[in-house]
N, C-alpha and C positions, 0 to 999 in steps of 0.2 A: 887902680884907677879911681878917680874922684869926680864927683859932681857931673858936669856936662860931658866929660870924657866917657863916663860910664853910660850915660843916656845915649850918647852918639854910638858907642860900641853896641849897645843893645839894639839900636835901630838897624845897624849893618848885619848883625847876627840874625835878626828877624828876617831881613831880606834874603839872606843866603839860606836860612832854614826853610823858608817858604818855597824856595827853588829846589829843595830836596837834598841839600848838603848835610850829610849825617853829622859831621863834626860841628857845624853851626847849630844843628838841632840839639845836640848834646850840651853844647855851651849855653845855648839859650835856656835850656832846662835849669842850668846852674843859676842863671840870672833870676829866673822866676822863683827858684827855691830860696834864694837868699834875699830877694827883693832889691837886687842891684840894677839900677837903671830902669826898672819896671816895677809895677806893684807886685808885692809878694803874693804869689798864687801857687800853692803846692800842686793843685790839680793841673795847672798849665805846665808846670815842671814835669810832672809824670807823663803828660801827653807828648811833650817834646822828646823826653827820654825814650818813650815807646816808639816814636817814629824813627829815631836814630837806631834803636835796638833792632828794629825790624830790618835794618840795612846792615846788620852784623857789626855795629859799633860796640866793641867790648865794654868800653867805659860806660856807655849808656845802658847796656844790659845790666851791669853791676849796679848802677845808680837806680835803675828801675826796680831791681830786686830789693834794694834798700828801702825804696818807697813802700813796697809791699810789706816788708818786714817791720817797718816802723809805722805803717798806716798813714803815710804822708801823701796826700793828694789822691789816694786810692782807698778802696775799701780794704781794711785789714782782713787777711784770711788766716 
């Protein structure tokens, strides 16, 4: 995706994520981690991964684990 398409996609993922859709939450985390369609904010990526992970989204659980391992958007432990 490029330009306006990425921004538009981020808006729709945001809407779905705010309504509790775990897949959208995980994907929105990707957008924040990479800065695609939104300002790059690793702490927001980790927040969205956590919300999805709490709903048993395996991809989000893995990505949240990586955030902790790499110290991205969370306090490294």
